[in-house]
C-alpha positions as CSV (number, residue, x, y, z in Angstrom):
1,M,13.2,-173.2,174.0
2,N,12.8,-177.0,173.5
3,L,10.3,-176.4,170.6
4,V,12.7,-174.0,168.9
5,F,15.6,-176.5,169.1
6,K,13.3,-179.4,167.9
7,A,12.4,-177.2,164.9
8,L,16.0,-176.4,164.2
9,S,17.1,-180.0,164.4
10,D,15.8,-180.7,160.9
11,P,17.9,-179.5,157.9
12,S,14.8,-178.8,155.8
13,R,13.3,-176.6,158.5
14,R,16.6,-174.7,158.8
15,R,16.5,-174.2,155.0
16,V,13.0,-172.8,155.2
17,L,14.2,-170.3,157.7
18,Q,17.1,-169.3,155.5
19,L,14.7,-168.8,152.6
20,L,12.4,-166.7,154.7
21,R,15.2,-164.4,155.6
22,K,14.8,-162.8,152.2
23,G,11.2,-162.0,153.0
24,P,7.7,-163.6,153.1
25,M,7.1,-166.5,150.8
26,S,4.1,-168.6,149.9
27,A,3.9,-172.2,150.8
28,G,4.2,-173.1,147.1
29,E,7.2,-171.0,146.6
30,L,8.9,-172.6,149.6
31,A,7.9,-176.1,148.5
32,E,9.6,-175.6,145.2
33,H,13.0,-175.7,147.0
34,F,12.4,-179.2,148.4
35,P,12.0,-182.7,146.8
36,V,9.2,-183.7,149.2
37,S,5.4,-183.9,149.2
38,K,3.1,-181.0,150.1
39,P,2.0,-182.8,153.2
40,T,5.6,-183.2,154.3
41,M,6.2,-179.5,153.8
42,S,3.0,-178.7,155.7
43,A,4.3,-180.7,158.6
44,H,7.5,-178.8,158.6
45,F,5.6,-175.5,158.5
46,S,3.5,-176.7,161.4
47,V,6.6,-177.5,163.6
48,L,8.1,-174.1,162.8
49,Q,4.8,-172.3,163.7
50,Q,4.5,-174.2,166.9
51,A,8.0,-173.1,167.8
52,G,7.0,-169.5,167.1
53,L,9.7,-169.2,164.4
54,I,7.3,-168.3,161.6
55,D,4.0,-166.7,161.1
56,A,1.4,-167.7,158.6
57,E,-1.1,-165.5,156.8
58,K,-3.8,-166.7,154.5
59,L,-4.7,-164.5,151.5
60,G,-7.3,-166.1,149.4
61,R,-6.2,-169.7,148.9
62,T,-2.5,-169.0,149.4
63,I,-0.7,-169.1,152.7
64,Y,2.3,-166.8,153.2
65,Y,5.0,-167.5,155.8
66,R,7.1,-164.9,157.5
67,L,10.2,-165.4,159.7
68,K,10.0,-164.3,163.3
69,M,13.7,-163.6,163.9
70,S,13.1,-162.2,167.4
71,V,12.0,-165.7,168.6
72,L,15.1,-167.3,167.2
73,E,17.3,-164.6,168.7
74,D,15.7,-165.0,172.1
75,A,16.1,-168.8,172.1
76,L,19.7,-168.6,171.2
77,L,20.4,-165.9,173.8
78,S,18.6,-168.1,176.4
79,F,20.6,-171.1,175.4
80,A,23.9,-169.1,175.6
81,H,22.9,-167.9,179.1
82,T,22.2,-171.5,180.3
83,L,25.8,-172.3,179.3
84,G,27.0,-169.4,181.2
85,W,28.0,-167.4,178.2
86,S,27.4,-163.7,178.1
87,M,27.3,-161.4,175.1
88,K,30.4,-159.5,176.2
89,S,33.4,-159.3,173.8
90,P,36.1,-162.0,174.4
91,E,38.5,-159.3,175.6
92,R,36.1,-158.2,178.4
93,E,35.2,-161.8,179.2
94,R,38.8,-162.8,179.8
95,P,40.8,-159.8,180.9
96,H,43.9,-161.8,181.5
97,A,43.9,-163.8,178.3
98,G,46.9,-161.8,177.0
99,N,48.9,-162.5,180.2
100,N,48.1,-166.3,179.9
101,L,49.4,-166.2,176.3
102,Q,52.6,-164.5,177.4
103,K,53.1,-167.1,180.2
104,R,52.5,-169.9,177.7
105,S,55.0,-168.4,175.3
106,A,57.6,-168.0,178.1
107,F,56.9,-171.6,179.1
108,N,57.5,-172.9,175.6
109,K,60.8,-171.0,175.3
110,E,62.0,-172.6,178.6
111,A,61.2,-176.1,177.3
């Protein structure tokens, strides 16, 4: 999980993931979206690969990258669980939320 969040900490890497949501892209196609050198982009791709967020496939001289959404989903779910969050709806999570709202409203009317 640490590698995933390290990878997500950089805005350029987050942008790469956004671009790959549309489908696989070559390294050159991705690099066109950034005003940085090819070695810098390669470093970003490496970090994303180490985190397991993208796959690379070499066809001839071209490397194509693909998003691995399941890894990102798993990391976010794990993070949510470490904070004690569940994937239940807010109504199920806090069954008395409506009652608290009514109590607050009554309190504000008395004040």
